[in-house]
PAGUPA-594961 format. One line per field, with one value per atom (N, C-alpha, C): x, y, z. Coordinates in nm, 3 decimals. Layout:
% residues N
px c(X; ...)
py c(Y; ...)
pz c(Z; ...)
//
This chain:
% residues 83
px c(-0.640; -0.678; -0.807; -0.900; -1.030; -1.028; -1.134; -1.144; -1.138; -1.205; -1.207; -1.067; -0.992; -0.857; -0.767; -0.778; -0.697; -0.728; -0.854; -0.892; -0.848; -0.855; -0.809; -0.660; -0.585; -0.440; -0.411; -0.488; -0.468; -0.496; -0.606; -0.638; -0.528; -0.479; -0.373; -0.246; -0.213; -0.092; -0.104; -0.225; -0.244; -0.254; -0.282; -0.303; -0.193; -0.064; 0.040; 0.070; 0.009; 0.038; -0.050; 0.011; -0.065; -0.064; -0.113; -0.123; -0.269; -0.299; -0.435; -0.433; -0.505; -0.505; -0.646; -0.679; -0.811; -0.792; -0.860; -0.848; -0.984; -1.037; -1.169; -1.152; -1.164; -1.141; -1.246; -1.364; -1.466; -1.431; -1.330; -1.288; -1.165; -1.111; -0.988; -1.020; -0.974; -0.997; -0.913; -0.945; -0.874; -0.723; -0.679; -0.535; -0.470; -0.538; -0.483; -0.474; -0.579; -0.579; -0.470; -0.452; -0.351; -0.211; -0.187; -0.057; -0.023; -0.120; -0.100; -0.068; -0.142; -0.119; 0.020; 0.061; 0.195; 0.303; 0.287; 0.386; 0.390; 0.275; 0.269; 0.315; 0.305; 0.344; 0.490; 0.573; 0.714; 0.749; 0.653; 0.678; 0.573; 0.596; 0.492; 0.513; 0.604; 0.621; 0.560; 0.539; 0.477; 0.561; 0.692; 0.778; 0.776; 0.787; 0.784; 0.650; 0.542; 0.409; 0.398; 0.446; 0.439; 0.522; 0.639; 0.724; 0.659; 0.599; 0.530; 0.416; 0.337; 0.223; 0.270; 0.375; 0.426; 0.473; 0.538; 0.591; 0.482; 0.371; 0.268; 0.148; 0.153; 0.038; 0.005; 0.108; 0.084; 0.010; 0.048; -0.020; -0.165; -0.189; -0.326; -0.409; -0.353; -0.429; -0.466; -0.375; -0.405; -0.516; -0.504; -0.604; -0.739; -0.738; -0.864; -0.923; -0.835; -0.881; -0.971; -0.959; -1.046; -1.193; -1.217; -1.354; -1.391; -1.293; -1.314; -1.331; -1.452; -1.479; -1.489; -1.492; -1.508; -1.378; -1.265; -1.138; -1.076; -1.148; -1.094; -0.997; -0.893; -0.798; -0.865; -0.814; -0.865; -0.797; -0.875; -0.820; -0.765; -0.633; -0.570; -0.520; -0.582; -0.540; -0.549; -0.445; -0.443; -0.494; -0.605; -0.662; -0.698; -0.709; -0.744; -0.778; -0.735; -0.764; -0.913; -0.971; -1.115; -1.142; -1.132; -1.147; -1.267)
py c(-1.047; -0.906; -0.888; -0.816; -0.801; -0.711; -0.720; -0.642; -0.493; -0.447; -0.303; -0.253; -0.325; -0.283; -0.285; -0.390; -0.399; -0.285; -0.252; -0.142; -0.008; 0.010; 0.136; 0.154; 0.047; 0.055; 0.083; 0.022; 0.043; 0.188; 0.243; 0.383; 0.476; 0.451; 0.534; 0.525; 0.406; 0.388; 0.456; 0.462; 0.521; 0.673; 0.732; 0.877; 0.959; 0.929; 1.015; 0.987; 0.887; 0.854; 0.937; 1.023; 1.113; 1.059; 0.939; 0.879; 0.843; 0.809; 0.761; 0.609; 0.559; 0.416; 0.367; 0.253; 0.194; 0.063; 0.048; -0.075; -0.110; -0.222; -0.265; -0.345; -0.277; -0.343; -0.451; -0.436; -0.537; -0.671; -0.674; -0.800; -0.858; -0.783; -0.828; -0.884; -1.002; -1.062; -0.989; -1.008; -0.941; -0.954; -1.075; -1.101; -1.016; -1.002; -0.925; -0.777; -0.721; -0.580; -0.551; -0.639; -0.620; -0.631; -0.730; -0.746; -0.624; -0.575; -0.460; -0.336; -0.317; -0.203; -0.207; -0.323; -0.337; -0.300; -0.347; -0.318; -0.169; -0.105; 0.037; 0.129; 0.085; 0.171; 0.214; 0.134; 0.170; 0.208; 0.217; 0.250; 0.351; 0.481; 0.580; 0.671; 0.637; 0.717; 0.643; 0.713; 0.651; 0.535; 0.556; 0.450; 0.329; 0.354; 0.243; 0.172; 0.250; 0.192; 0.094; 0.136; 0.049; -0.077; -0.063; -0.180; -0.276; -0.220; -0.303; -0.378; -0.308; -0.373; -0.486; -0.462; -0.567; -0.687; -0.661; -0.770; -0.856; -0.794; -0.873; -0.907; -0.869; -0.896; -1.045; -1.129; -1.273; -1.321; -1.268; -1.306; -1.260; -1.137; -1.088; -1.178; -1.218; -1.304; -1.435; -1.489; -1.612; -1.587; -1.476; -1.444; -1.418; -1.332; -1.297; -1.415; -1.502; -1.617; -1.709; -1.704; -1.786; -1.749; -1.621; -1.575; -1.574; -1.588; -1.580; -1.720; -1.768; -1.905; -1.917; -1.801; -1.805; -1.846; -1.834; -1.868; -1.753; -1.640; -1.524; -1.451; -1.387; -1.313; -1.194; -1.160; -1.044; -0.919; -0.816; -0.691; -0.606; -0.586; -0.503; -0.372; -0.330; -0.208; -0.088; -0.006; 0.113; 0.232; 0.290; 0.403; 0.520; 0.501; 0.611; 0.558; 0.625; 0.577; 0.581; 0.467; 0.456; 0.360; 0.413; 0.327; 0.374)
pz c(1.324; 1.332; 1.254; 1.311; 1.248; 1.127; 1.049; 0.925; 0.953; 1.059; 1.089; 1.119; 1.202; 1.237; 1.113; 1.034; 0.912; 0.816; 0.799; 0.710; 0.764; 0.897; 0.957; 0.933; 0.953; 0.929; 0.782; 0.693; 0.550; 0.513; 0.564; 0.536; 0.585; 0.708; 0.766; 0.682; 0.636; 0.556; 0.420; 0.365; 0.233; 0.236; 0.353; 0.361; 0.295; 0.320; 0.261; 0.114; 0.058; -0.081; -0.172; -0.252; -0.339; -0.483; -0.499; -0.632; -0.656; -0.779; -0.805; -0.795; -0.697; -0.666; -0.643; -0.700; -0.676; -0.603; -0.492; -0.415; -0.360; -0.397; -0.351; -0.222; -0.107; 0.021; 0.049; -0.008; 0.019; -0.043; -0.131; -0.193; -0.123; -0.026; 0.039; 0.177; 0.204; 0.335; 0.438; 0.564; 0.674; 0.661; 0.633; 0.624; 0.515; 0.402; 0.291; 0.325; 0.384; 0.421; 0.522; 0.618; 0.721; 0.662; 0.577; 0.513; 0.430; 0.354; 0.268; 0.352; 0.461; 0.549; 0.610; 0.658; 0.717; 0.616; 0.494; 0.390; 0.359; 0.353; 0.317; 0.428; 0.553; 0.664; 0.654; 0.591; 0.578; 0.435; 0.348; 0.207; 0.162; 0.192; 0.173; 0.052; -0.035; -0.156; -0.273; -0.382; -0.499; -0.551; -0.563; -0.614; -0.522; -0.393; -0.297; -0.299; -0.312; -0.317; -0.434; -0.551; -0.668; -0.649; -0.587; -0.563; -0.464; -0.359; -0.261; -0.326; -0.406; -0.471; -0.561; -0.638; -0.726; -0.645; -0.531; -0.450; -0.389; -0.348; -0.279; -0.367; -0.493; -0.581; -0.587; -0.593; -0.596; -0.473; -0.355; -0.232; -0.234; -0.285; -0.293; -0.384; -0.496; -0.586; -0.518; -0.437; -0.363; -0.261; -0.187; -0.085; -0.149; -0.251; -0.317; -0.393; -0.442; -0.517; -0.437; -0.303; -0.219; -0.240; -0.271; -0.293; -0.441; -0.527; -0.671; -0.728; -0.726; -0.771; -0.923; -0.995; -1.140; -1.210; -1.139; -1.201; -1.279; -1.290; -1.360; -1.269; -1.328; -1.244; -1.176; -1.057; -0.984; -1.041; -1.068; -1.121; -1.007; -1.003; -0.901; -0.964; -1.073; -1.140; -1.048; -1.048; -0.963; -1.043; -0.998; -1.071; -0.982; -0.851; -0.761; -0.624; -0.519; -0.385; -0.362; -0.332; -0.315; -0.200; -0.079; 0.039; 0.118)
//
């Protein structure tokens, strides 16, 4: 699935979530954006969102780590929806 489709699905999934969340989509590969969107489509409350993020954070670190050659951890801190 292409980056545009994955990002569109992610935006749609995040629309009903009224929390402050920061997500740098330019750092997420297509697979990560799509996986995240699929998970959020069925988990649209704040509590569910936090549980989903915790569950897939390890996968995101693996996906993002492909681009992170410095060896430093990727910051997935949630601070505000910024897509």
